[in-house]
MIDOSE-1310 file (N, C-alpha, C; in nm, 2 decimals, decimal comma, always signed):
residues 271
mnni	-0,08/+0,47/+0,42/-0,09/+0,36/+0,32/-0,05/+0,26/+0,34; -0,11/+0,13/+0,35/-0,03/-0,02/+0,31/+0,06/+0,01/+0,18; +0,17/-0,05/+0,22/+0,29/-0,10/+0,14/+0,19/-0,19/+0,01; +0,20/-0,14/-0,06/+0,09/-0,15/-0,12/+0,15/-0,33/-0,26
stkk	+0,29/-0,30/-0,30/+0,41/-0,33/-0,33/+0,38/-0,51/-0,31; +0,35/-0,57/-0,16/+0,34/-0,70/-0,08/+0,21/-0,76/-0,14; +0,13/-0,69/-0,20/-0,02/-0,74/-0,21/+0,03/-0,82/-0,26; -0,07/-0,94/-0,27/-0,11/-1,10/-0,40/-0,21/-1,09/-0,38
wisl	-0,22/-1,21/-0,49/-0,32/-1,26/-0,51/-0,36/-1,42/-0,61; -0,43/-1,47/-0,63/-0,36/-1,58/-0,67/-0,50/-1,59/-0,83; -0,49/-1,66/-0,91/-0,54/-1,69/-1,05/-0,60/-1,80/-1,06; -0,67/-1,83/-1,08/-0,76/-1,98/-1,10/-0,80/-1,99/-1,24
sins	-0,71/-2,08/-1,35/-0,78/-2,07/-1,49/-0,86/-2,19/-1,49; -0,97/-2,22/-1,56/-1,02/-2,34/-1,59/-1,09/-2,36/-1,72; -1,11/-2,45/-1,81/-1,16/-2,42/-1,89/-1,32/-2,38/-1,90; -1,37/-2,32/-2,01/-1,52/-2,24/-2,00/-1,63/-2,35/-2,01
nkqd	-1,57/-2,48/-2,09/-1,68/-2,60/-2,09/-1,69/-2,67/-1,99; -1,59/-2,70/-1,88/-1,59/-2,72/-1,73/-1,70/-2,70/-1,65; -1,86/-2,72/-1,65/-2,00/-2,62/-1,61/-1,96/-2,67/-1,49; -1,94/-2,77/-1,49/-1,97/-2,83/-1,31/-1,89/-2,76/-1,24
didf	-1,76/-2,80/-1,31/-1,64/-2,70/-1,13/-1,68/-2,58/-1,13; -1,74/-2,52/-1,27/-1,73/-2,39/-1,28/-1,89/-2,32/-1,12; -1,97/-2,44/-1,16/-2,04/-2,39/-1,08/-2,05/-2,42/-0,90; -1,94/-2,54/-0,89/-1,91/-2,53/-0,78/-1,80/-2,49/-0,71
lyln	-1,72/-2,40/-0,83/-1,65/-2,27/-0,75/-1,75/-2,13/-0,71; -1,87/-2,11/-0,75/-1,92/-2,00/-0,76/-2,00/-2,05/-0,63; -2,05/-2,18/-0,65/-2,15/-2,18/-0,50/-2,07/-2,18/-0,40; -1,88/-2,22/-0,36/-1,84/-2,27/-0,29/-1,76/-2,15/-0,21
fhnd	-1,73/-2,08/-0,32/-1,64/-1,95/-0,31/-1,65/-1,81/-0,39; -1,82/-1,76/-0,36/-1,88/-1,68/-0,45/-1,84/-1,53/-0,34; -1,78/-1,61/-0,22/-1,77/-1,47/-0,15/-1,60/-1,42/-0,16; -1,54/-1,51/-0,19/-1,36/-1,48/-0,23/-1,39/-1,44/-0,35
ilgt	-1,41/-1,51/-0,44/-1,37/-1,44/-0,61/-1,40/-1,28/-0,62; -1,30/-1,22/-0,65/-1,26/-1,05/-0,67/-1,28/-0,99/-0,76; -1,26/-1,10/-0,90/-1,30/-1,07/-1,01/-1,27/-1,23/-1,11; -1,31/-1,22/-1,23/-1,36/-1,33/-1,33/-1,31/-1,23/-1,50
fenn	-1,24/-1,32/-1,52/-1,27/-1,27/-1,71/-1,20/-1,33/-1,81; -1,26/-1,38/-1,95/-1,31/-1,47/-2,01/-1,16/-1,45/-2,11; -1,08/-1,56/-2,12/-0,97/-1,61/-2,23/-0,96/-1,68/-2,32; -1,04/-1,66/-2,45/-1,04/-1,75/-2,52/-1,16/-1,88/-2,50
ddli	-1,09/-2,00/-2,43/-1,14/-2,09/-2,36/-1,13/-2,09/-2,22; -1,03/-2,00/-2,20/-1,06/-2,03/-2,01/-1,15/-1,90/-1,96; -1,17/-1,94/-1,85/-1,25/-1,86/-1,76/-1,17/-1,86/-1,66; -1,10/-1,74/-1,62/-1,01/-1,66/-1,50/-1,11/-1,63/-1,36
fyfd	-1,06/-1,71/-1,33/-1,09/-1,65/-1,20/-1,01/-1,58/-1,07; -1,03/-1,46/-0,96/-0,90/-1,42/-0,92/-0,99/-1,41/-0,79; -0,84/-1,42/-0,67/-0,85/-1,46/-0,55/-0,79/-1,39/-0,54; -0,79/-1,37/-0,38/-0,73/-1,33/-0,25/-0,64/-1,41/-0,19
yktk	-0,49/-1,42/-0,18/-0,38/-1,51/-0,15/-0,43/-1,61/-0,06; -0,49/-1,56/+0,03/-0,50/-1,59/+0,15/-0,64/-1,73/+0,16; -0,69/-1,73/+0,03/-0,83/-1,81/-0,05/-0,68/-1,95/-0,08; -0,58/-1,97/-0,13/-0,52/-2,07/-0,19/-0,50/-2,17/-0,12
drii	-0,49/-2,20/-0,01/-0,47/-2,31/+0,04/-0,58/-2,43/+0,05; -0,71/-2,31/+0,03/-0,83/-2,37/+0,06/-0,90/-2,47/-0,12; -0,83/-2,36/-0,16/-0,88/-2,40/-0,35/-0,72/-2,54/-0,38; -0,62/-2,50/-0,31/-0,52/-2,60/-0,39/-0,57/-2,76/-0,27
slen	-0,60/-2,76/-0,18/-0,71/-2,85/-0,15/-0,84/-2,95/-0,18; -0,87/-2,84/-0,27/-0,97/-2,93/-0,36/-0,93/-3,06/-0,47; -0,77/-3,02/-0,47/-0,67/-3,10/-0,57/-0,74/-3,15/-0,70; -0,77/-3,07/-0,75/-0,89/-3,06/-0,91/-0,83/-3,06/-1,02
nnfi	-0,77/-3,10/-1,09/-0,70/-3,13/-1,20/-0,71/-3,04/-1,32; -0,82/-3,03/-1,30/-0,89/-2,89/-1,41/-0,86/-2,75/-1,40; -0,78/-2,69/-1,22/-0,77/-2,60/-1,21/-0,63/-2,56/-1,23; -0,60/-2,47/-1,29/-0,46/-2,45/-1,28/-0,45/-2,32/-1,23
iddi	-0,34/-2,27/-1,11/-0,31/-2,22/-1,02/-0,20/-2,14/-1,05; -0,21/-2,02/-1,02/-0,08/-1,93/-1,02/-0,08/-1,81/-0,94; +0,04/-1,76/-0,89/+0,04/-1,67/-0,83/+0,04/-1,55/-0,87; -0,01/-1,45/-0,81/+0,02/-1,29/-0,89/+0,06/-1,20/-0,76
kydn	+0,14/-1,10/-0,80/+0,23/-0,98/-0,74/+0,22/-0,85/-0,79; +0,17/-0,76/-0,67/+0,09/-0,63/-0,73/+0,17/-0,59/-0,92; +0,36/-0,66/-0,82/+0,43/-0,58/-0,89/+0,40/-0,61/-1,05; +0,36/-0,69/-1,11/+0,32/-0,77/-1,26/+0,19/-0,78/-1,29
whkg	+0,09/-0,70/-1,19/-0,03/-0,72/-1,24/-0,09/-0,63/-1,37; -0,01/-0,52/-1,37/-0,05/-0,43/-1,48/-0,06/-0,51/-1,61; +0,13/-0,56/-1,60/+0,12/-0,56/-1,71/+0,04/-0,70/-1,76; +0,06/-0,81/-1,66/+0,00/-0,90/-1,71/-0,15/-0,91/-1,77
yeqy	-0,24/-0,80/-1,70/-0,35/-0,77/-1,70/-0,42/-0,66/-1,85; -0,34/-0,63/-1,89/-0,37/-0,60/-2,01/-0,39/-0,68/-2,10; -0,34/-0,76/-2,12/-0,40/-0,86/-2,19/-0,55/-0,89/-2,20; -0,61/-0,90/-2,11/-0,71/-0,97/-2,04/-0,84/-0,83/-2,09
fkpi	-0,80/-0,72/-2,09/-0,86/-0,62/-2,08/-0,91/-0,56/-2,18; -1,03/-0,62/-2,23/-1,06/-0,52/-2,35/-1,18/-0,39/-2,37; -1,20/-0,34/-2,39/-1,35/-0,23/-2,38/-1,46/-0,40/-2,38; -1,53/-0,29/-2,28/-1,67/-0,42/-2,22/-1,83/-0,31/-2,23
kidn	-1,88/-0,34/-2,38/-1,96/-0,29/-2,36/-2,10/-0,35/-2,27; -2,21/-0,22/-2,18/-2,28/-0,29/-2,08/-2,42/-0,27/-2,13; -2,47/-0,38/-2,20/-2,63/-0,39/-2,23/-2,62/-0,21/-2,33; -2,55/-0,26/-2,43/-2,57/-0,12/-2,50/-2,57/+0,02/-2,46
qitv	-2,51/+0,00/-2,32/-2,56/+0,15/-2,27/-2,40/+0,17/-2,26; -2,33/+0,18/-2,15/-2,19/+0,20/-2,09/-2,11/+0,12/-2,12; -2,01/+0,19/-2,16/-1,87/+0,12/-2,23/-1,77/+0,11/-2,13; -1,72/+0,05/-2,05/-1,59/+0,03/-1,98/-1,46/-0,02/-2,02
ipnw	-1,39/+0,10/-2,09/-1,29/+0,12/-2,13/-1,15/+0,12/-1,99; -1,06/+0,05/-2,06/-0,92/+0,04/-2,05/-0,80/+0,20/-2,01; -0,73/+0,23/-1,87/-0,70/+0,35/-1,91/-0,62/+0,41/-2,03; -0,55/+0,32/-2,10/-0,40/+0,31/-2,21/-0,52/+0,35/-2,34
hstk	-0,65/+0,30/-2,30/-0,77/+0,33/-2,41/-0,76/+0,50/-2,49; -0,78/+0,54/-2,61/-0,73/+0,69/-2,62/-0,87/+0,74/-2,65; -0,96/+0,64/-2,62/-1,13/+0,75/-2,65/-1,16/+0,81/-2,48; -1,21/+0,92/-2,55/-1,25/+1,07/-2,42/-1,38/+1,01/-2,32
vesi	-1,38/+1,09/-2,22/-1,42/+1,00/-2,17/-1,59/+1,08/-2,09; -1,55/+1,23/-2,20/-1,70/+1,31/-2,15/-1,80/+1,25/-2,17; -1,77/+1,16/-2,29/-1,95/+1,17/-2,32/-2,00/+1,04/-2,19; -2,12/+1,02/-2,18/-2,21/+0,95/-2,07/-2,14/+0,81/-2,17
dyik	-2,13/+0,76/-2,21/-2,09/+0,64/-2,30/-1,99/+0,62/-2,23; -1,89/+0,70/-2,17/-1,78/+0,57/-2,15/-1,76/+0,58/-2,04; -1,69/+0,49/-1,93/-1,62/+0,49/-1,83/-1,46/+0,44/-1,82; -1,34/+0,44/-1,80/-1,25/+0,49/-1,79/-1,20/+0,38/-1,69
ikpg	-1,13/+0,32/-1,65/-1,07/+0,21/-1,55/-0,93/+0,19/-1,55; -0,82/+0,23/-1,46/-0,73/+0,13/-1,45/-0,73/+0,01/-1,41; -0,73/-0,08/-1,45/-0,65/-0,24/-1,37/-0,60/-0,20/-1,21; -0,62/-0,28/-1,15/-0,58/-0,26/-1,00/-0,65/-0,35/-0,93
mafg	-0,60/-0,35/-0,77/-0,60/-0,38/-0,67/-0,78/-0,40/-0,61; -0,82/-0,35/-0,70/-1,02/-0,34/-0,66/-1,06/-0,45/-0,77; -1,00/-0,46/-0,86/-1,10/-0,56/-1,02/-1,23/-0,50/-1,02; -1,25/-0,39/-1,00/-1,35/-0,37/-1,08/-1,36/-0,29/-1,15
tgth	-1,34/-0,36/-1,25/-1,36/-0,31/-1,44/-1,43/-0,36/-1,50; -1,56/-0,36/-1,43/-1,66/-0,43/-1,49/-1,70/-0,55/-1,60; -1,59/-0,61/-1,55/-1,62/-0,78/-1,61/-1,68/-0,88/-1,57; -1,69/-0,86/-1,41/-1,78/-0,93/-1,32/-1,93/-0,91/-1,38
ettq	-1,99/-1,01/-1,38/-2,13/-0,96/-1,37/-2,20/-0,91/-1,28; -2,16/-0,93/-1,14/-2,23/-0,84/-1,06/-2,24/-0,69/-1,08; -2,11/-0,63/-1,13/-2,10/-0,50/-1,14/-2,16/-0,47/-1,26; -2,18/-0,55/-1,37/-2,26/-0,50/-1,51/-2,40/-0,53/-1,49
lils	-2,49/-0,64/-1,35/-2,57/-0,59/-1,33/-2,65/-0,47/-1,26; -2,50/-0,39/-1,17/-2,59/-0,29/-1,12/-2,55/-0,15/-1,28; -2,39/-0,18/-1,31/-2,44/-0,07/-1,42/-2,52/-0,07/-1,52; -2,61/-0,15/-1,55/-2,72/-0,18/-1,62/-2,83/-0,14/-1,59
qlkn	-2,86/-0,11/-1,46/-2,99/-0,10/-1,38/-3,01/+0,09/-1,36; -2,86/+0,16/-1,36/-2,82/+0,27/-1,34/-2,93/+0,36/-1,35; -2,95/+0,39/-1,54/-3,04/+0,45/-1,63/-3,13/+0,46/-1,60; -3,20/+0,36/-1,53/-3,33/+0,36/-1,47/-3,39/+0,35/-1,37
yite	-3,30/+0,39/-1,28/-3,29/+0,46/-1,10/-3,24/+0,52/-1,05; -3,16/+0,61/-1,16/-3,06/+0,71/-1,09/-3,16/+0,86/-1,21; -3,17/+0,97/-1,12/-3,21/+1,06/-1,18/-3,11/+1,20/-1,18; -3,15/+1,31/-1,20/-3,04/+1,39/-1,26/-3,04/+1,48/-1,08
gdhi	-2,97/+1,50/-1,00/-2,95/+1,54/-0,92/-2,93/+1,47/-0,77; -2,93/+1,33/-0,82/-2,95/+1,21/-0,68/-2,88/+1,23/-0,65; -2,86/+1,18/-0,47/-2,79/+1,17/-0,40/-2,74/+1,03/-0,37; -2,59/+0,98/-0,40/-2,58/+0,81/-0,47/-2,52/+0,75/-0,29
ldlg	-2,58/+0,65/-0,23/-2,48/+0,58/-0,18/-2,40/+0,44/-0,19; -2,31/+0,41/-0,20/-2,26/+0,31/-0,30/-2,13/+0,26/-0,20; -2,20/+0,12/-0,22/-2,14/+0,08/-0,06/-2,04/-0,07/-0,13; -1,94/-0,08/-0,09/-1,78/-0,20/-0,16/-1,78/-0,08/-0,26
sgsg	-1,76/-0,01/-0,26/-1,70/+0,12/-0,38/-1,63/+0,01/-0,47; -1,43/-0,04/-0,39/-1,37/-0,09/-0,46/-1,34/+0,02/-0,56; -1,32/+0,00/-0,69/-1,25/+0,11/-0,80/-1,33/+0,21/-0,83; -1,42/+0,20/-0,76/-1,55/+0,35/-0,76/-1,59/+0,35/-0,89
ilai	-1,60/+0,21/-0,99/-1,66/+0,22/-1,12/-1,85/+0,22/-1,10; -1,90/+0,23/-0,98/-2,03/+0,22/-0,96/-2,05/+0,36/-0,93; -1,96/+0,43/-0,86/-1,98/+0,56/-0,86/-1,98/+0,64/-0,96; -1,88/+0,60/-1,04/-1,84/+0,71/-1,14/-1,97/+0,69/-1,31
gafk	-2,01/+0,54/-1,28/-2,10/+0,51/-1,34/-2,26/+0,62/-1,30; -2,27/+0,61/-1,19/-2,39/+0,70/-1,10/-2,38/+0,88/-1,16; -2,25/+0,91/-1,12/-2,22/+1,04/-1,19/-2,27/+1,04/-1,36; -2,22/+0,96/-1,46/-2,26/+0,98/-1,59/-2,41/+0,95/-1,67
ygas	-2,49/+0,89/-1,51/-2,63/+0,95/-1,53/-2,71/+1,07/-1,42; -2,62/+1,15/-1,41/-2,73/+1,25/-1,33/-2,69/+1,25/-1,17; -2,61/+1,20/-1,10/-2,61/+1,22/-0,97/-2,54/+1,33/-0,92; -2,60/+1,39/-0,84/-2,51/+1,54/-0,79/-2,41/+1,51/-0,69
fvtc	-2,41/+1,41/-0,60/-2,33/+1,35/-0,49/-2,29/+1,20/-0,48; -2,17/+1,09/-0,46/-2,22/+0,99/-0,41/-2,11/+0,98/-0,30; -2,16/+0,92/-0,21/-2,08/+0,88/-0,05/-2,04/+0,73/-0,09; -1,92/+0,71/-0,10/-1,86/+0,56/-0,09/-1,85/+0,54/+0,01
yeyd	-1,83/+0,38/+0,04/-1,81/+0,31/+0,11/-1,72/+0,19/+0,11; -1,61/+0,18/+0,14/-1,52/+0,03/+0,08/-1,43/+0,02/+0,25; -1,47/-0,14/+0,30/-1,33/-0,18/+0,38/-1,20/-0,20/+0,37; -1,17/-0,24/+0,26/-1,07/-0,28/+0,18/-0,96/-0,09/+0,13
idce	-0,89/-0,08/+0,26/-0,79/+0,01/+0,25/-0,69/-0,01/+0,11; -0,69/-0,07/+0,10/-0,63/-0,15/-0,12/-0,67/-0,06/-0,16; -0,75/-0,05/-0,20/-0,85/+0,02/-0,33/-0,82/+0,16/-0,31; -0,78/+0,20/-0,20/-0,77/+0,39/-0,21/-0,71/+0,46/-0,34
enff	-0,57/+0,39/-0,40/-0,51/+0,40/-0,46/-0,58/+0,46/-0,57; -0,65/+0,34/-0,63/-0,70/+0,25/-0,75/-0,80/+0,34/-0,76; -0,91/+0,38/-0,65/-1,06/+0,48/-0,66/-0,99/+0,57/-0,70; -0,91/+0,66/-0,63/-0,90/+0,80/-0,67/-0,79/+0,81/-0,80
enmk	-0,77/+0,76/-0,86/-0,69/+0,71/-0,99/-0,82/+0,73/-1,11; -0,89/+0,62/-1,09/-0,97/+0,60/-1,17/-1,11/+0,74/-1,16; -1,13/+0,81/-1,08/-1,23/+0,93/-1,06/-1,10/+1,06/-1,13; -0,97/+1,03/-1,12/-0,95/+1,14/-1,22/-0,94/+1,12/-1,35
lnni	-0,92/+0,98/-1,36/-0,94/+0,93/-1,55/-1,08/+0,96/-1,62; -1,17/+0,97/-1,53/-1,29/+0,98/-1,58/-1,32/+1,18/-1,52; -1,25/+1,22/-1,48/-1,25/+1,37/-1,49/-1,37/+1,40/-1,35; -1,29/+1,35/-1,28/-1,40/+1,37/-1,13/-1,35/+1,42/-1,02
sdny	-1,35/+1,55/-0,97/-1,26/+1,58/-0,92/-1,33/+1,61/-0,83; -1,43/+1,63/-0,75/-1,50/+1,68/-0,65/-1,72/+1,61/-0,63; -1,72/+1,65/-0,56/-1,87/+1,57/-0,52/-1,93/+1,43/-0,49; -1,81/+1,39/-0,43/-1,80/+1,24/-0,36/-1,67/+1,23/-0,22
klsf	-1,72/+1,18/-0,15/-1,66/+1,12/-0,03/-1,65/+0,99/-0,05; -1,54/+0,92/+0,00/-1,49/+0,83/+0,03/-1,44/+0,75/+0,20; -1,49/+0,66/+0,20/-1,51/+0,63/+0,36/-1,44/+0,49/+0,37; -1,35/+0,45/+0,43/-1,28/+0,32/+0,50/-1,36/+0,22/+0,62
dnvl	-1,47/+0,22/+0,59/-1,55/+0,15/+0,67/-1,63/+0,03/+0,68; -1,66/-0,02/+0,76/-1,73/-0,15/+0,76/-1,86/-0,14/+0,75; -1,92/-0,14/+0,62/-2,09/-0,09/+0,58/-2,16/-0,11/+0,66; -2,18/-0,21/+0,79/-2,29/-0,23/+0,87/-2,30/-0,12/+1,01
siqn	-2,16/-0,02/+1,00/-2,18/+0,05/+1,10/-2,24/+0,21/+1,03; -2,30/+0,21/+0,94/-2,34/+0,35/+0,86/-2,47/+0,32/+0,94; -2,53/+0,48/+0,97/-2,67/+0,50/+1,04/-2,72/+0,57/+0,94; -2,67/+0,68/+0,80/-2,76/+0,75/+0,75/-2,79/+0,67/+0,65
fnyd	-2,86/+0,61/+0,61/-2,93/+0,63/+0,46/-3,05/+0,66/+0,39; -2,99/+0,83/+0,44/-3,08/+0,91/+0,35/-3,06/+0,97/+0,18; -3,04/+0,85/+0,11/-2,99/+0,86/-0,03/-3,16/+0,86/-0,11; -3,09/+0,93/-0,23/-3,22/+0,86/-0,30/-3,20/+0,78/-0,38
cila	-3,06/+0,72/-0,40/-3,02/+0,55/-0,42/-2,92/+0,48/-0,40; -2,92/+0,36/-0,35/-2,81/+0,27/-0,29/-2,80/+0,15/-0,37; -2,66/+0,20/-0,39/-2,61/+0,10/-0,49/-2,51/-0,04/-0,37; -2,54/-0,17/-0,36/-2,45/-0,24/-0,25/-2,43/-0,36/-0,38
nink	-2,29/-0,37/-0,40/-2,27/-0,48/-0,52/-2,17/-0,56/-0,38; -2,26/-0,62/-0,26/-2,14/-0,73/-0,17/-2,25/-0,78/-0,19; -2,14/-0,89/-0,06/-2,21/-1,09/-0,04/-2,31/-1,09/+0,01; -2,38/-1,17/+0,03/-2,55/-1,15/+0,06/-2,54/-1,17/+0,21
niii	-2,43/-1,25/+0,31/-2,37/-1,23/+0,43/-2,42/-1,07/+0,46; -2,36/-0,99/+0,43/-2,38/-0,86/+0,45/-2,47/-0,80/+0,45; -2,52/-0,84/+0,28/-2,66/-0,77/+0,28/-2,76/-0,81/+0,35; -2,78/-0,92/+0,43/-2,86/-0,95/+0,53/-2,82/-0,91/+0,63
dllp	-2,73/-0,87/+0,70/-2,71/-0,77/+0,81/-2,76/-0,62/+0,76; -2,76/-0,66/+0,62/-2,80/-0,44/+0,63/-2,88/-0,40/+0,60; -2,96/-0,49/+0,58/-3,10/-0,45/+0,54/-3,26/-0,38/+0,66; -3,21/-0,49/+0,79/-3,25/-0,43/+0,85/-3,21/-0,28/+0,94
nikk	-3,11/-0,29/+0,87/-3,02/-0,15/+0,95/-3,06/-0,02/+0,86; -3,11/-0,04/+0,71/-3,13/+0,06/+0,63/-3,27/+0,10/+0,68; -3,35/-0,06/+0,74/-3,48/-0,02/+0,77/-3,47/+0,08/+0,86; -3,40/+0,06/+0,99/-3,37/+0,08/+1,07/-3,33/+0,26/+1,08
hrln	-3,27/+0,28/+0,98/-3,20/+0,42/+1,01/-3,29/+0,52/+0,88; -3,35/+0,42/+0,75/-3,39/+0,50/+0,68/-3,53/+0,64/+0,71; -3,51/+0,78/+0,67/-3,58/+0,82/+0,66/-3,72/+0,82/+0,56; -3,58/+0,82/+0,42/-3,69/+0,89/+0,32/-3,67/+0,78/+0,23
kcri	-3,78/+0,77/+0,13/-3,81/+0,66/+0,02/-3,67/+0,66/-0,04; -3,64/+0,50/-0,10/-3,53/+0,52/-0,16/-3,53/+0,40/-0,24; -3,41/+0,41/-0,38/-3,45/+0,26/-0,47/-3,32/+0,20/-0,38; -3,32/+0,07/-0,39/-3,19/+0,03/-0,30/-3,18/-0,10/-0,50
ilsg	-3,06/-0,09/-0,51/-2,98/-0,21/-0,60/-2,90/-0,28/-0,58; -2,95/-0,41/-0,53/-2,86/-0,54/-0,45/-2,77/-0,60/-0,54; -2,65/-0,62/-0,54/-2,61/-0,73/-0,61/-2,52/-0,80/-0,57; -2,41/-0,91/-0,59/-2,34/-0,95/-0,54/-2,41/-1,07/-0,46
llis	-2,53/-1,12/-0,53/-2,62/-1,27/-0,48/-2,63/-1,32/-0,56; -2,58/-1,48/-0,56/-2,63/-1,60/-0,66/-2,72/-1,63/-0,63; -2,81/-1,64/-0,77/-2,94/-1,70/-0,84/-2,96/-1,80/-0,66; -2,92/-1,86/-0,66/-2,94/-1,95/-0,52/-3,00/-1,90/-0,40
dkke	-2,95/-1,76/-0,41/-2,97/-1,65/-0,28/-3,08/-1,59/-0,30; -3,20/-1,60/-0,36/-3,27/-1,53/-0,39/-3,35/-1,56/-0,33; -3,43/-1,65/-0,27/-3,52/-1,70/-0,19/-3,52/-1,63/-0,04; -3,43/-1,66/+0,00/-3,37/-1,62/+0,15/-3,37/-1,46/+0,14
virl	-3,25/-1,42/+0,07/-3,29/-1,28/+0,05/-3,46/-1,23/+0,02; -3,52/-1,25/-0,08/-3,66/-1,21/-0,09/-3,75/-1,23/+0,06; -3,69/-1,34/+0,08/-3,82/-1,33/+0,25/-3,75/-1,24/+0,35; -3,61/-1,16/+0,35/-3,60/-1,05/+0,39/-3,65/-0,98/+0,35
inkl	-3,63/-0,94/+0,25/-3,70/-0,86/+0,21/-3,91/-0,81/+0,22; -3,95/-0,91/+0,19/-4,08/-0,92/+0,23/-4,09/-0,91/+0,37; -4,07/-0,93/+0,51/-4,04/-0,95/+0,66/-4,03/-0,80/+0,70; -3,91/-0,72/+0,57/-3,89/-0,60/+0,62/-3,97/-0,48/+0,56
kfkl	-4,09/-0,53/+0,46/-4,19/-0,47/+0,41/-4,11/-0,37/+0,35; -4,01/-0,40/+0,28/-3,94/-0,34/+0,14/-4,04/-0,39/+0,03; -4,03/-0,32/-0,09/-4,13/-0,36/-0,18/-4,06/-0,41/-0,34; -4,05/-0,55/-0,38/-3,95/-0,58/-0,47/-4,00/-0,51/-0,59
igsi	-3,94/-0,44/-0,66/-3,96/-0,35/-0,85/-3,89/-0,42/-0,93; -3,81/-0,51/-0,88/-3,69/-0,54/-1,03/-3,60/-0,64/-1,01; -3,55/-0,75/-1,09/-3,47/-0,90/-1,09/-3,43/-0,87/-1,20; -3,31/-0,90/-1,24/-3,24/-0,94/-1,33/-3,14/-0,99/-1,29
vkge	-3,13/-1,10/-1,47/-3,01/-1,22/-1,38/-2,92/-1,22/-1,49; -2,76/-1,25/-1,47/-2,66/-1,26/-1,54/-2,58/-1,33/-1,50; -2,58/-1,46/-1,57/-2,50/-1,58/-1,54/-2,54/-1,65/-1,41; -2,48/-1,67/-1,35/-2,54/-1,73/-1,18/-2,51/-1,62/-1,05
wicl	-2,50/-1,49/-1,15/-2,57/-1,38/-1,06/-2,70/-1,35/-1,06; -2,78/-1,26/-0,91/-2,87/-1,22/-0,96/-2,90/-1,06/-0,90; -2,96/-0,93/-0,94/-2,95/-0,83/-0,90/-3,09/-0,80/-0,86; -3,14/-0,74/-0,72/-3,23/-0,73/-0,69/-3,29/-0,57/-0,70
iie	-3,40/-0,54/-0,69/-3,40/-0,37/-0,68/-3,53/-0,33/-0,61; -3,53/-0,30/-0,51/-3,60/-0,24/-0,43/-3,66/-0,14/-0,35; -3,76/-0,13/-0,28/-3,77/+0,10/-0,24/-3,85/-0,01/-0,14
């Protein structure tokens, strides 16, 4: 495992009334945003440290930029991470919360390097749809697993096995911590690999919370290697990505069965 104590990020804070600047960040950095949090009147974006020079070069006086090291991440995060109820369904709670997690109503998450705490709209979009598209006994493929939050949600709604793929090895410790917090000890597999290398898509439901460019390359692979009919929930897409992705969906003869919007983001459900 990597030496996680050397991992660094940056945070960018901006007043939530600066909508033009917020739209600019989403449009130009949406593939780089690791998470967002609301703190009173501020919206806080988190990025990998390698993005710092690009953001500083913008010379925008509305941006407040700070460095974050792994060693002080958890302590600083506690002031922001509060229970988050997803469309009156599942509530995501922090690991220091006393609520028991045996109920379908709760997912317990330790804030970590994966930033998968349910605060980002793309995560909330998929969580809100799990009850509609997962049935008892389903085998699920979770692409871009991060903290494991979507896999945990899939188990809450009856999945019997979840196969998880993640590219960033730094997510490993946090992923397993969250599985343990939710009393999930087996019936899942985590692999660290590029999702574009997968050749088996024979699952009942596929969850993909990844960026548009990867989705564009992924969908033809699913079409080529899939043998059974399955439901696919796509997130990580900006509303402005919709037309391009819909054109590809139609070209590949997938069927669009649903779409929902939250903030700047859209979730597409196809089969």
